[in-house]
SENURO-259252 format. One record per residue (C-alpha): x, y negated, z; residue in one letter; residue number from 1. Coordinates in nm, 3 decimals, decimal comma. Layout:
<nodes>
NODE:X:Y:Z:a:NUM
...
</nodes>
This chain:
<nodes>
NODE:14,050:-3,366:-0,680:m:1
NODE:13,968:-3,385:-1,094:a:2
NODE:14,227:-3,226:-1,329:d:3
NODE:14,265:-3,308:-1,676:y:4
NODE:14,332:-3,124:-1,979:a:5
NODE:14,640:-3,247:-2,239:a:6
NODE:14,431:-3,320:-2,551:p:7
NODE:14,551:-3,068:-2,842:l:8
NODE:14,762:-3,187:-3,107:t:9
NODE:14,609:-3,162:-3,439:p:10
NODE:14,841:-2,847:-3,535:r:11
NODE:14,660:-2,672:-3,274:v:12
NODE:14,265:-2,767:-3,338:r:13
NODE:14,367:-2,628:-3,714:r:14
NODE:14,503:-2,287:-3,571:r:15
NODE:14,183:-2,252:-3,382:r:16
NODE:13,977:-2,380:-3,641:a:17
NODE:14,108:-2,121:-3,892:e:18
NODE:14,108:-1,877:-3,622:a:19
NODE:13,760:-1,946:-3,578:t:20
NODE:13,677:-1,954:-3,959:g:21
NODE:13,851:-1,620:-4,005:a:22
NODE:13,599:-1,454:-3,741:v:23
NODE:13,324:-1,574:-3,853:a:24
NODE:13,430:-1,472:-4,225:f:25
NODE:13,506:-1,102:-4,110:i:26
NODE:13,178:-1,075:-3,911:r:27
NODE:12,983:-1,245:-4,235:r:28
NODE:13,131:-0,884:-4,439:l:29
NODE:12,851:-0,611:-4,523:d:30
NODE:12,986:-0,364:-4,332:w:31
NODE:12,768:-0,080:-4,410:i:32
NODE:12,799:-0,143:-4,771:m:33
NODE:13,184:-0,113:-4,722:l:34
NODE:13,088:0,226:-4,491:a:35
NODE:12,895:0,383:-4,726:a:36
NODE:13,161:0,272:-5,021:v:37
NODE:13,446:0,437:-4,775:a:38
NODE:13,223:0,725:-4,763:g:39
NODE:13,144:0,754:-5,106:l:40
NODE:13,550:0,753:-5,216:v:41
NODE:13,658:1,001:-4,913:s:42
NODE:13,367:1,219:-5,033:f:43
NODE:13,466:1,215:-5,382:g:44
NODE:13,825:1,271:-5,298:l:45
NODE:13,718:1,587:-5,122:w:46
NODE:13,528:1,702:-5,450:v:47
NODE:13,847:1,630:-5,657:v:48
NODE:14,039:1,855:-5,440:d:49
NODE:13,807:2,112:-5,417:g:50
NODE:13,709:2,127:-5,850:i:51
NODE:14,081:2,039:-5,971:t:52
NODE:14,287:2,325:-5,747:r:53
NODE:14,347:2,522:-6,023:l:54
NODE:14,362:2,312:-6,351:d:55
NODE:14,741:2,244:-6,317:v:56
NODE:14,956:2,565:-6,182:p:57
NODE:15,190:2,531:-5,895:g:58
NODE:15,060:2,129:-5,809:d:59
NODE:14,691:2,200:-5,666:p:60
NODE:14,668:1,817:-5,534:e:61
NODE:14,748:1,675:-5,912:y:62
NODE:14,422:1,478:-5,910:y:63
NODE:14,361:1,428:-5,583:v:64
NODE:14,665:1,242:-5,532:t:65
NODE:14,656:1,028:-5,807:r:66
NODE:14,280:0,943:-5,740:q:67
NODE:14,408:0,832:-5,389:a:68
NODE:14,697:0,595:-5,531:v:69
NODE:14,387:0,454:-5,748:f:70
NODE:14,178:0,431:-5,461:a:71
NODE:14,493:0,245:-5,249:l:72
NODE:14,494:0,037:-5,523:v:73
NODE:14,161:-0,047:-5,619:g:74
NODE:14,141:-0,125:-5,194:t:75
NODE:14,381:-0,394:-5,218:v:76
NODE:14,217:-0,548:-5,517:g:77
NODE:13,865:-0,539:-5,391:m:78
NODE:14,052:-0,776:-5,057:i:79
NODE:14,175:-0,993:-5,320:g:80
NODE:13,869:-1,022:-5,505:v:81
NODE:13,710:-1,108:-5,183:l:82
NODE:13,908:-1,410:-5,076:l:83
NODE:13,851:-1,578:-5,401:v:84
NODE:13,499:-1,821:-5,394:d:85
NODE:13,318:-1,668:-5,715:p:86
NODE:13,270:-1,988:-5,811:d:87
NODE:13,607:-1,999:-5,932:y:88
NODE:13,487:-1,738:-6,215:y:89
NODE:13,199:-1,963:-6,325:r:90
NODE:13,413:-2,285:-6,391:r:91
NODE:13,601:-2,044:-6,580:y:92
NODE:13,410:-1,781:-6,812:r:93
NODE:13,543:-1,877:-7,095:k:94
NODE:13,870:-1,764:-6,990:v:95
NODE:13,726:-1,472:-6,867:v:96
NODE:13,593:-1,412:-7,186:y:97
NODE:13,856:-1,441:-7,396:g:98
NODE:14,035:-1,194:-7,143:l:99
NODE:13,747:-0,958:-7,242:m:100
NODE:13,804:-0,979:-7,575:i:101
NODE:14,171:-0,991:-7,580:g:102
NODE:14,185:-0,700:-7,377:l:103
NODE:13,965:-0,516:-7,592:l:104
NODE:14,168:-0,592:-7,932:l:105
NODE:14,497:-0,489:-7,809:v:106
NODE:14,330:-0,150:-7,689:v:107
NODE:14,299:-0,120:-8,065:m:108
NODE:14,599:-0,212:-8,187:a:109
NODE:14,793:-0,039:-7,946:l:110
NODE:14,519:0,233:-7,782:g:111
NODE:14,673:0,623:-7,763:t:112
NODE:14,393:0,815:-7,956:d:113
NODE:14,227:1,110:-7,758:a:114
NODE:13,972:1,352:-7,875:r:115
NODE:13,867:1,127:-8,162:g:116
NODE:13,815:0,799:-7,944:s:117
NODE:14,089:0,536:-7,868:t:118
NODE:13,997:0,358:-7,563:r:119
NODE:14,340:0,390:-7,333:w:120
NODE:14,658:0,183:-7,331:i:121
NODE:14,919:0,453:-7,175:e:122
NODE:15,134:0,281:-6,854:l:123
NODE:15,308:0,566:-6,767:g:124
NODE:15,159:0,714:-6,447:f:125
NODE:14,817:0,492:-6,535:f:126
NODE:14,609:0,483:-6,849:r:127
NODE:14,483:0,189:-6,807:f:128
NODE:14,113:0,112:-7,002:q:129
NODE:14,013:-0,221:-7,089:p:130
NODE:13,658:-0,146:-7,153:s:131
NODE:13,605:-0,061:-6,780:e:132
NODE:13,709:-0,357:-6,646:f:133
NODE:13,551:-0,522:-6,897:g:134
NODE:13,175:-0,428:-6,764:k:135
NODE:13,306:-0,666:-6,433:l:136
NODE:13,433:-0,947:-6,693:l:137
NODE:13,074:-0,932:-6,887:l:138
NODE:12,853:-0,979:-6,595:a:139
NODE:13,057:-1,259:-6,447:l:140
NODE:13,060:-1,464:-6,793:f:141
NODE:12,754:-1,357:-6,890:l:142
NODE:12,625:-1,519:-6,531:a:143
NODE:12,832:-1,799:-6,566:g:144
NODE:12,673:-1,881:-6,896:l:145
NODE:12,312:-1,854:-6,790:l:146
NODE:12,366:-2,052:-6,498:a:147
NODE:12,503:-2,322:-6,694:g:148
NODE:12,232:-2,326:-6,883:r:149
NODE:11,970:-2,285:-6,613:a:150
NODE:11,739:-2,579:-6,707:r:151
NODE:11,712:-2,403:-7,105:r:152
NODE:11,666:-2,043:-6,954:i:153
NODE:11,311:-2,054:-7,068:n:154
NODE:11,431:-2,114:-7,402:e:155
NODE:11,476:-1,853:-7,705:l:156
NODE:11,797:-2,014:-7,775:r:157
NODE:11,938:-1,947:-7,439:t:158
NODE:11,880:-1,588:-7,455:t:159
NODE:12,004:-1,542:-7,790:l:160
NODE:12,326:-1,711:-7,748:v:161
NODE:12,345:-1,437:-7,472:a:162
NODE:12,302:-1,163:-7,659:i:163
NODE:12,536:-1,288:-7,896:g:164
NODE:12,799:-1,330:-7,681:a:165
NODE:12,780:-0,970:-7,543:a:166
NODE:12,716:-0,845:-7,872:a:167
NODE:13,101:-0,867:-7,990:l:168
NODE:13,254:-0,665:-7,661:p:169
NODE:12,955:-0,465:-7,700:t:170
NODE:13,035:-0,379:-8,099:l:171
NODE:13,442:-0,373:-7,985:l:172
NODE:13,354:-0,112:-7,733:v:173
NODE:13,133:0,092:-7,989:f:174
NODE:13,408:0,119:-8,257:m:175
NODE:13,645:0,284:-8,046:q:176
NODE:13,419:0,468:-8,045:p:177
NODE:13,285:0,474:-7,663:d:178
NODE:12,878:0,527:-7,669:i:179
NODE:12,823:0,545:-7,336:g:180
NODE:13,048:0,249:-7,246:t:181
NODE:12,815:0,049:-7,478:a:182
NODE:12,481:0,096:-7,312:l:183
NODE:12,660:0,012:-6,993:s:184
NODE:12,756:-0,322:-7,154:y:185
NODE:12,396:-0,358:-7,264:g:186
NODE:12,261:-0,266:-6,943:a:187
NODE:12,454:-0,544:-6,802:i:188
NODE:12,323:-0,796:-7,073:l:189
NODE:11,951:-0,731:-6,952:a:190
NODE:12,042:-0,738:-6,566:a:191
NODE:12,236:-1,071:-6,607:c:192
NODE:11,911:-1,204:-6,842:l:193
NODE:11,620:-1,036:-6,588:f:194
NODE:11,794:-1,193:-6,312:f:195
NODE:11,881:-1,528:-6,422:a:196
NODE:11,489:-1,565:-6,479:g:197
NODE:11,452:-1,540:-6,819:t:198
NODE:11,115:-1,473:-6,951:r:199
NODE:10,944:-1,158:-7,024:w:200
NODE:10,891:-1,254:-7,357:r:201
NODE:11,215:-1,276:-7,419:h:202
NODE:11,334:-0,991:-7,239:l:203
NODE:11,100:-0,789:-7,505:a:204
NODE:11,260:-0,913:-7,791:i:205
NODE:11,589:-0,828:-7,653:l:206
NODE:11,398:-0,485:-7,626:a:207
NODE:11,257:-0,439:-7,961:a:208
NODE:11,654:-0,581:-8,075:l:209
NODE:11,790:-0,244:-7,868:a:210
NODE:11,483:0,006:-8,027:a:211
NODE:11,581:-0,184:-8,389:l:212
NODE:11,976:-0,049:-8,352:v:213
NODE:11,900:0,254:-8,216:g:214
NODE:11,676:0,342:-8,511:a:215
NODE:11,904:0,241:-8,742:t:216
NODE:12,194:0,390:-8,570:v:217
NODE:12,015:0,748:-8,585:l:218
NODE:11,818:0,768:-8,856:w:219
NODE:11,804:0,477:-9,097:f:220
NODE:12,170:0,400:-9,194:a:221
NODE:12,178:0,865:-9,226:p:222
NODE:11,919:0,829:-9,443:s:223
NODE:12,088:0,614:-9,653:l:224
NODE:12,419:0,811:-9,608:g:225
NODE:12,576:0,577:-9,408:v:226
NODE:12,691:0,781:-9,070:d:227
NODE:12,749:0,520:-8,771:i:228
NODE:12,827:0,788:-8,503:l:229
NODE:13,103:1,039:-8,556:a:230
NODE:13,036:1,366:-8,633:p:231
NODE:13,089:1,478:-8,210:y:232
NODE:12,846:1,183:-8,135:q:233
NODE:12,592:1,332:-8,338:r:234
NODE:12,654:1,650:-8,270:d:235
NODE:12,559:1,586:-7,870:r:236
NODE:12,247:1,437:-7,969:l:237
NODE:12,072:1,718:-8,126:e:238
NODE:12,212:1,943:-7,862:a:239
NODE:12,016:1,650:-7,625:f:240
NODE:11,724:1,731:-7,815:m:241
NODE:11,760:2,098:-7,913:n:242
NODE:11,966:2,230:-7,600:p:243
NODE:11,891:2,601:-7,695:g:244
NODE:11,916:2,566:-8,101:e:245
NODE:12,331:2,636:-8,062:n:246
NODE:12,425:2,716:-7,751:p:247
NODE:12,762:2,803:-7,805:q:248
NODE:12,815:2,520:-8,035:g:249
NODE:12,736:2,162:-7,978:a:250
NODE:12,489:2,276:-7,677:a:251
NODE:12,754:2,427:-7,495:y:252
NODE:12,878:2,158:-7,235:n:253
NODE:12,486:2,117:-7,158:i:254
NODE:12,410:2,486:-7,098:n:255
NODE:12,723:2,524:-6,896:q:256
NODE:12,681:2,246:-6,709:s:257
NODE:12,262:2,323:-6,604:i:258
NODE:12,365:2,650:-6,532:t:259
NODE:12,668:2,505:-6,297:a:260
NODE:12,379:2,282:-6,113:v:261
NODE:12,173:2,599:-6,065:g:262
NODE:12,372:2,856:-5,945:s:263
NODE:12,484:2,623:-5,647:g:264
NODE:12,155:2,691:-5,496:g:265
NODE:12,136:2,524:-5,145:t:266
NODE:12,487:2,559:-4,999:a:267
NODE:12,624:2,617:-5,277:g:268
NODE:12,913:2,889:-5,359:r:269
NODE:13,206:2,700:-5,228:g:270
NODE:13,579:2,703:-5,367:v:271
NODE:13,631:3,004:-5,451:a:272
NODE:13,321:3,103:-5,592:g:273
NODE:13,248:2,842:-5,810:a:274
NODE:13,324:3,050:-6,137:t:275
NODE:13,204:2,808:-6,398:q:276
NODE:13,416:2,575:-6,268:t:277
NODE:13,712:2,779:-6,177:n:278
NODE:13,689:3,003:-6,545:l:279
NODE:13,682:2,648:-6,683:d:280
NODE:13,323:2,772:-6,849:y:281
NODE:13,252:2,436:-6,768:l:282
NODE:13,429:2,123:-6,951:p:283
NODE:13,550:1,833:-6,831:e:284
NODE:13,439:1,950:-6,472:h:285
NODE:13,677:1,670:-6,319:h:286
NODE:13,550:1,381:-6,548:t:287
NODE:13,209:1,392:-6,712:d:288
NODE:13,074:1,713:-6,530:f:289
NODE:13,225:1,623:-6,214:v:290
NODE:12,852:1,656:-6,048:f:291
NODE:12,813:1,976:-6,211:a:292
NODE:13,093:2,089:-6,045:s:293
NODE:13,033:1,943:-5,669:l:294
NODE:12,673:2,075:-5,727:a:295
NODE:12,810:2,473:-5,757:e:296
NODE:13,009:2,393:-5,477:q:297
NODE:12,833:2,230:-5,256:r:298
NODE:12,503:2,321:-5,381:g:299
NODE:12,227:2,088:-5,281:f:300
NODE:12,322:1,926:-4,989:v:301
NODE:12,648:1,810:-5,076:g:302
NODE:12,438:1,622:-5,413:a:303
NODE:12,223:1,498:-5,158:a:304
NODE:12,456:1,369:-4,967:i:305
NODE:12,647:1,197:-5,272:l:306
NODE:12,316:1,070:-5,365:l:307
NODE:12,221:0,939:-5,057:a:308
NODE:12,557:0,771:-4,974:l:309
NODE:12,509:0,576:-5,378:y:310
NODE:12,159:0,492:-5,222:l:311
NODE:12,307:0,298:-4,930:l:312
NODE:12,530:0,101:-5,168:v:313
NODE:12,238:0,013:-5,405:i:314
NODE:12,026:-0,120:-5,118:w:315
NODE:12,299:-0,322:-4,939:r:316
NODE:12,359:-0,446:-5,294:g:317
NODE:11,989:-0,538:-5,320:i:318
NODE:12,034:-0,750:-4,997:r:319
NODE:12,302:-0,922:-5,131:v:320
NODE:12,124:-1,032:-5,454:i:321
NODE:11,851:-1,131:-5,188:a:322
NODE:12,054:-1,322:-5,004:t:323
NODE:12,360:-1,491:-5,292:a:324
NODE:12,370:-1,865:-5,195:r:325
NODE:12,309:-1,965:-5,593:d:326
NODE:12,172:-1,830:-5,908:p:327
NODE:12,513:-1,784:-6,084:f:328
NODE:12,619:-1,540:-5,728:c:329
NODE:12,284:-1,361:-5,783:a:330
NODE:12,327:-1,299:-6,123:t:331
NODE:12,643:-1,162:-6,120:v:332
NODE:12,516:-0,937:-5,804:a:333
NODE:12,231:-0,790:-5,959:g:334
NODE:12,418:-0,707:-6,302:a:335
NODE:12,697:-0,479:-6,084:i:336
NODE:12,406:-0,312:-5,863:v:337
NODE:12,237:-0,247:-6,189:f:338
NODE:12,510:-0,153:-6,358:a:339
NODE:12,612:0,098:-6,079:l:340
NODE:12,279:0,284:-6,061:l:341
NODE:12,268:0,286:-6,468:f:342
NODE:12,617:0,465:-6,432:q:343
NODE:12,467:0,709:-6,192:v:344
NODE:12,133:0,763:-6,348:f:345
NODE:12,293:0,838:-6,677:v:346
NODE:12,625:1,031:-6,553:n:347
NODE:12,391:1,298:-6,327:v:348
NODE:12,083:1,290:-6,601:g:349
NODE:12,332:1,418:-6,865:m:350
NODE:12,445:1,702:-6,630:t:351
NODE:12,059:1,831:-6,554:i:352
NODE:12,000:1,820:-6,919:g:353
NODE:11,774:1,462:-6,870:i:354
NODE:12,014:1,237:-7,073:a:355
NODE:12,247:1,286:-7,373:p:356
NODE:12,595:1,340:-7,314:i:357
NODE:12,743:1,004:-7,315:t:358
NODE:13,088:1,018:-7,154:g:359
NODE:13,010:0,759:-6,838:i:360
NODE:13,240:0,840:-6,523:p:361
NODE:13,026:0,886:-6,213:l:362
NODE:13,132:0,632:-6,004:p:363
NODE:13,397:0,667:-5,703:f:364
NODE:13,379:1,052:-5,781:v:365
NODE:13,502:1,120:-6,181:s:366
NODE:13,881:1,111:-6,172:v:367
NODE:13,967:0,789:-6,335:g:368
NODE:14,218:0,522:-6,282:g:369
NODE:13,994:0,261:-6,456:s:370
NODE:13,704:0,354:-6,366:s:371
NODE:13,803:0,353:-5,945:m:372
NODE:14,006:0,022:-5,965:v:373
NODE:13,714:-0,156:-6,127:t:374
NODE:13,401:-0,010:-5,902:n:375
NODE:13,589:-0,111:-5,600:l:376
NODE:13,687:-0,446:-5,755:l:377
NODE:13,285:-0,477:-5,811:a:378
NODE:13,243:-0,393:-5,449:v:379
NODE:13,455:-0,684:-5,351:g:380
NODE:13,307:-0,898:-5,561:m:381
NODE:12,964:-0,822:-5,412:l:382
NODE:13,127:-0,908:-5,077:q:383
NODE:13,305:-1,187:-5,190:a:384
NODE:12,907:-1,310:-5,291:i:385
NODE:12,772:-1,198:-4,938:a:386
NODE:13,022:-1,310:-4,681:v:387
NODE:12,895:-1,711:-4,841:r:388
NODE:12,586:-1,618:-4,876:r:389
NODE:12,267:-1,864:-4,786:r:390
</nodes>
């Protein structure tokens, strides 16, 4: 005798379809990238816990607790970004650009001054740095702009429009002053043009313009009596060119950083034996020079583990670029991956003397809420592109 199943109601069919779609969505996540990012955040918290134990008397967990809270907030934001179709940002790219410019103008009007720079807005527990969030917003806008001009991508006008659009936020950041973040904005512009398919000739024009601006800031303008850089920024560049000229002055930071990296050896000196960090010979050891403190405490092994985790994230990011469903998504992913690589290279490079000190944080490791949250949002964007890949 045959058994007959009752037909499914529309509500049941809809729930089953939603469940099947949710499972497929989760399976399409790049779990290797997520594991690498989780490893970076966990490793970073472990590093911060070791190098900041003596920074706040009576509260050895002060910095690591705050960093953990920021990581949690960033994780929630990453999940939220993951659920939004990236095409939404392409359609509302003008709103994204307006938000970025508005935030940068607000920090100029209401920001607090710290060590000669106005980069932050005090929000009680959290110091909000709009220029960090501007990195992701700039990548989204430029990718949307270039995707909208895909048929005219080989025209010089398209390249100039993109350069002009990126010039305004870059100038606002440079005026804070924040050379490191301004350089990151330039790297994002170059990456967007490259991944969007801009002609090599036009990329060469961009490189020439960058060289001209750099020469003007460093040599032409000062020769005419116009100092564009702040005195401390000029001293940093001179210290990079001649680190042995003024070891107790402008070159003090870089010399102490190189000493800390070299003293770590293979396995490191441990938390208790890291004198460069514990005795504050190495300034800003929880932000700009966190890699030097890591190398001193954990040695070559600890530094190699961190760099290997970065390499894994970059590799998976390149895979996201290659499988993106459209030029907009590929350009956004390319800009995010290149910006991450650029920040790692500059931060690590300045601690070992192969790059000037610019104040670029080390992603997922340097203490700072804006940097941590922004980087996790960027990972969420990569995942949003990955789950909607071809």
